[in-house]
C-alpha positions in Angstrom: -12.6 10.5 -47.0 -13.7 12.6 -50.0 -12.0 14.2 -52.9 -14.1 17.2 -54.0 -13.9 19.1 -57.2 -16.2 21.8 -58.6 -18.5 19.3 -60.2 -18.0 15.9 -58.6 -17.4 14.0 -55.3 -15.4 10.8 -55.3 -15.5 8.3 -52.5 -14.4 5.1 -54.3 -11.2 3.8 -52.6 -9.9 2.2 -55.7 -10.4 5.3 -57.8 -8.7 7.5 -55.2 -5.7 5.2 -55.1 -5.4 5.4 -58.9 -5.7 9.2 -58.9 -3.1 9.6 -56.1 -0.6 7.3 -57.8 -0.9 9.1 -61.1 -1.0 12.7 -60.0 2.3 14.7 -60.3 4.3 14.8 -57.0 1.6 12.8 -55.1 2.3 9.2 -54.0 0.3 6.7 -52.0 1.5 6.4 -48.4 1.0 4.3 -45.3 0.0 6.1 -42.1 0.8 4.1 -38.9 -0.4 5.8 -35.7 1.6 5.6 -32.5 -1.3 4.8 -30.3 -1.4 2.6 -27.2 0.0 5.0 -24.7 -3.1 5.4 -22.6 -4.6 3.1 -20.0 -7.9 3.4 -18.0 -11.2 5.1 -18.5 -12.4 6.9 -15.3 -8.9 7.2 -13.9 -6.8 7.5 -17.1 -3.1 7.8 -17.6 -1.1 8.6 -20.7 2.6 8.1 -20.5 5.1 9.8 -22.9 8.8 10.4 -23.5 11.8 8.3 -24.5 14.7 6.8 -22.6 17.3 9.2 -24.2 15.0 12.1 -24.9 14.6 15.2 -22.7 12.5 13.4 -20.2 9.6 11.0 -19.5 6.3 11.6 -17.8 2.6 11.1 -17.5 -0.7 13.0 -17.9 -3.2 11.8 -15.4 -6.9 12.5 -16.0 -9.8 11.6 -13.7 -8.2 12.4 -10.3 -10.9 13.8 -7.9 -10.5 17.4 -6.8 -9.5 18.6 -3.3 -7.3 15.6 -2.7 -4.3 16.5 -0.5 -1.3 15.5 -2.5 2.3 16.6 -2.3 5.3 16.2 -4.6 7.1 14.3 -1.8 4.4 11.6 -1.7 5.0 10.9 -5.4 8.7 11.1 -5.0 8.7 8.3 -2.4 7.6 5.8 -5.0 9.9 7.1 -7.7 12.8 6.8 -5.3 11.9 3.1 -4.8 12.0 2.6 -8.6 15.1 4.7 -9.2 17.9 3.0 -11.1 21.5 2.6 -9.8 20.4 1.6 -6.2 22.3 -1.6 -6.0 24.6 -3.9 -8.0 21.7 -5.9 -9.4 19.9 -3.0 -11.0 20.7 -0.9 -14.1 23.8 1.2 -13.4 22.3 4.3 -15.0 22.5 7.1 -12.5 19.3 9.2 -12.4 17.9 11.3 -9.6 14.4 10.9 -11.1 13.2 14.0 -9.5 9.5 14.7 -10.4 8.1 18.0 -11.5 4.4 18.6 -11.2 3.4 20.8 -14.1 -0.4 21.1 -13.6 -3.4 19.9 -11.7 -2.1 20.9 -8.2 -2.8 24.1 -6.3 0.1 26.0 -4.5 -1.2 24.5 -1.2 -1.0 20.9 -2.5 -4.6 20.2 -3.4 -5.7 18.5 -6.6 -7.9 20.7 -8.8 -9.7 17.8 -10.6 -8.1 18.8 -13.9 -5.3 16.8 -15.6 -2.2 16.3 -13.6 1.0 16.4 -15.7 4.2 15.1 -14.2 7.7 15.2 -15.7 11.0 13.5 -14.8 13.9 14.8 -16.8 16.6 12.5 -18.1 20.1 13.4 -16.9 22.4 10.4 -17.5 21.5 9.2 -21.0 24.7 8.1 -22.8 23.5 7.9 -26.4 27.1 7.4 -27.7 27.0 3.9 -26.1 24.4 3.0 -28.8 25.4 5.3 -31.7 29.2 4.8 -31.8 29.0 1.1 -32.7 27.1 -1.4 -34.9 23.8 -1.0 -32.9 22.9 1.7 -35.5 22.6 -1.0 -38.1 22.1 -4.3 -36.2 19.1 -5.3 -34.2 19.7 -6.3 -30.6 18.3 -9.9 -29.9 15.0 -10.0 -28.1 14.7 -6.2 -28.0 12.0 -4.1 -29.7 14.4 -2.8 -32.4 13.2 -5.0 -35.2 9.5 -4.8 -34.4 9.5 -1.0 -34.0 11.3 -0.8 -37.4 8.8 -3.2 -39.0 5.8 -1.2 -37.7 7.0 2.4 -38.0 9.9 2.3 -40.4 12.0 4.2 -37.8 13.3 3.4 -34.3 15.0 5.1 -31.4 18.5 3.4 -31.6 19.7 5.1 -28.4 18.1 3.4 -25.4 15.2 1.8 -27.2 12.9 4.9 -27.0 9.4 4.0 -25.8 10.3 0.3 -25.3 12.7 1.2 -22.5 11.8 0.5 -18.9 12.1 4.2 -18.2 8.6 4.4 -19.6 7.4 3.0 -16.3 8.3 6.2 -14.5 5.0 7.7 -15.6 3.1 4.6 -14.3 4.9 4.9 -10.9 4.1 8.6 -10.6 0.4 8.0 -11.5 0.4 4.9 -9.3 1.4 7.0 -6.3 -1.7 9.2 -6.8 -3.8 6.0 -7.2 -2.3 4.6 -4.0 -3.4 7.8 -2.1 -7.0 7.6 -3.5 -7.4 3.9 -2.7 -6.0 4.3 0.8 -8.5 7.1 1.6 -11.4 5.3 0.0 -11.3 2.0 1.8 -7.9 1.6 3.5 -6.8 -0.3 0.4 -3.1 -1.3 0.4 -1.2 -2.5 -2.6 2.2 -4.2 -2.2 4.4 -6.3 -4.4 7.5 -8.4 -3.9 9.9 -10.7 -5.9 8.5 -14.1 -5.2 10.8 -16.1 -7.5 14.1 -15.8 -9.3 14.7 -18.5 -11.9 13.8 -21.7 -9.9 14.3 -20.2 -6.4 10.9 -19.6 -4.8 9.9 -18.0 -1.5 7.5 -18.5 1.4 5.7 -15.2 2.2 2.5 -14.7 4.1 0.5 -12.5 1.7 -1.8 -11.4 4.5 0.9 -9.9 6.8 4.1 -8.8 4.9 4.8 -5.1 4.8 6.6 -2.7 2.6 9.4 -2.5 5.1 9.8 -6.3 4.8 10.1 -5.9 1.0 12.7 -3.2 1.2 14.8 -5.0 3.8 17.1 -6.4 1.1 18.1 -5.4 -2.5 16.2 -8.4 -4.0 13.0 -7.1 -2.5 11.8 -10.4 -1.3 10.3 -10.5 2.3 11.6 -14.1 2.8 15.1 -13.4 4.0 16.4 -16.9 3.5 15.0 -17.0 0.0 16.4 -13.5 -0.7 19.9 -14.7 0.1 19.7 -17.6 -2.3 18.2 -15.3 -5.0 20.9 -12.8 -4.6 23.6 -15.5 -4.8 22.1 -16.8 -8.0 21.8 -13.3 -9.5 25.4 -12.5 -8.7 26.6 -15.9 -10.1 24.8 -15.2 -13.4 25.7 -11.5 -13.5 29.4 -12.2 -13.2 29.3 -14.2 -16.4 27.7 -11.2 -18.3 24.3 -12.9 -18.4 20.9 -12.4 -16.9 18.0 -14.3 -15.5 14.3 -13.7 -15.0 11.8 -14.1 -12.2 8.3 -13.5 -10.8 6.7 -10.6 -9.0 3.7 -11.2 -6.8 1.3 -8.3 -6.1 -1.2 -8.2 -3.3 -4.1 -5.7 -2.9 -5.7 -5.8 0.6 -9.1 -4.4 1.8 -10.5 -4.3 -1.7 -14.3 -4.5 -1.3 -16.4 -7.1 -3.0 -18.0 -6.0 -6.3 -15.2 -4.4 -8.3 -15.0 -5.5 -11.9 -17.6 -6.3 -14.6 -18.6 -9.5 -16.5 -17.1 -10.7 -19.7 -14.6 -8.2 -21.3 -14.2 -5.9 -18.3 -13.3 -8.5 -15.8 -11.1 -7.2 -13.0 -8.4 -9.8 -13.7 -8.6 -9.0 -17.4 -7.9 -5.3 -16.7 -5.1 -6.2 -14.3 -3.6 -8.6 -16.9 -3.5 -5.8 -19.6 -1.9 -3.4 -17.2 0.8 -5.9 -16.1 1.5 -7.4 -19.4 2.2 -4.0 -20.9 5.2 -3.6 -18.5 8.5 -4.1 -20.4 9.8 -7.7 -20.2 6.5 -9.0 -18.7 5.8 -12.4 -20.3 3.3 -14.1 -18.1 0.3 -13.3 -15.8 -1.5 -15.4 -13.2 -4.5 -14.6 -11.0 -4.7 -16.6 -7.8 -3.3 -20.1 -8.1 -3.0 -19.5 -11.9 -1.4 -22.4 -13.8 -0.8 -24.3 -10.5 -4.5 -24.6 -10.2 -4.6 -26.9 -13.2 -2.9 -29.6 -11.1 -5.8 -29.7 -8.6 -9.3 -31.2 -8.8 -12.3 -28.9 -8.7 -13.1 -29.9 -5.1 -9.5 -29.1 -4.0 -9.4 -25.9 -5.9 -12.8 -24.5 -4.8 -12.7 -21.8 -2.1 -15.3 -22.7 0.6 -17.6 -19.9 1.8 -18.4 -19.0 5.4 -20.0 -16.0 7.2 -17.6 -13.8 9.2 -19.0 -13.9 12.7 -17.8 -10.3 13.4 -18.6 -8.4 10.2 -21.3 -10.7 8.7 -19.5 -10.6 5.4 -19.3 -13.6 3.1 -15.7 -14.8 3.2 -13.7 -17.8 1.8 -11.6 -20.1 3.9 -8.9 -20.3 1.2 -8.0 -17.9 -1.6 -7.0 -20.0 -4.5 -9.1 -17.6 -6.7 -6.9 -14.7 -5.8 -9.8 -12.6 -4.6 -11.6 -12.6 -7.9 -14.4 -14.8 -9.0 -16.4 -14.4 -12.2 -14.2 -11.4 -13.0 -15.5 -9.5 -9.8 -13.7 -9.0 -6.5 -15.0 -11.1 -3.7 -13.5 -9.1 -0.7 -10.5 -11.3 -0.2 -7.0 -10.2 -0.9 -6.4 -9.8 -4.7 -3.3 -11.8 -5.5 -1.6 -11.8 -9.0 1.8 -13.0 -10.3 3.7 -11.5 -13.2 6.6 -13.3 -14.9 9.5 -11.3 -16.3 11.9 -12.7 -18.8 15.7 -12.4 -18.4 16.9 -8.9 -19.2 17.7 -8.8 -22.9 20.7 -6.5 -22.5 23.6 -8.7 -21.5 27.4 -8.5 -21.4 28.1 -11.4 -23.8 28.6 -11.4 -27.5 25.5 -12.7 -29.4 
């Protein structure tokens, strides 16, 4: 940064500060950039919009051209995410209908240029936040105080960028990624609720399907566990309180060799993506923290050669499909812990 006059150039930071502070109508200022809205490199997404703004969306860069892609394919995943579907989700009533603004031809082919997708907000009730003391009081365990500390301003209504509606952009972009991965190697990515508070589940990560996940409103393929989870959620919900849980994600048919050593390990990238989801507080790859209870011999995944394909396989998958930060060809299995919802129906 330089200040230039007709006869001198100044680049001394201290001198610049003194000049700015003593010049009429000029004051030192702090510039805090609102970065951190982009994830990925080759396949890169940037989400935007606020919970109570005009809408939320995503700009996706790096999608290959000539990929068959329809709006309906994206809408399927947005419909699974949509609020107001059951008594245990947020009651906000949104259609979450996606509009594709760019990057798709009239005959539903990608052009290779950025794909912009928008979902307009319809049911934002800002008065619920503005007609009470939320304008002047920070909500416990929300992002109100930290946004104020960083930016000096915050979106009182709905929490702005910290709202879970930000994930709409991720889901829309994820639908495109799902299509690419499926065409590339038959890769299938599924997730389910594996734990609610202390109630766990017993799910075969090799065989469960999306239909199994969507068979109940808890979205746990273990029906017996799902009933117990729902009963616990209802019990807590009726008191105006909330509880947390764990989501398990499984990626099948991922070839060996994805990921890079040290800072670009596959599990490191997955951890960053998952831990940026609102309310995420913990991440595990494979056995995760449970692995600390085992000895090395018990935890090691023994290798063998698949007699049909000739591929190197492991008899167990305690590593969660990743070793040395690189995929080994087994199912990739990760777990993400979510804290209890901060918005509750009790005074605090």
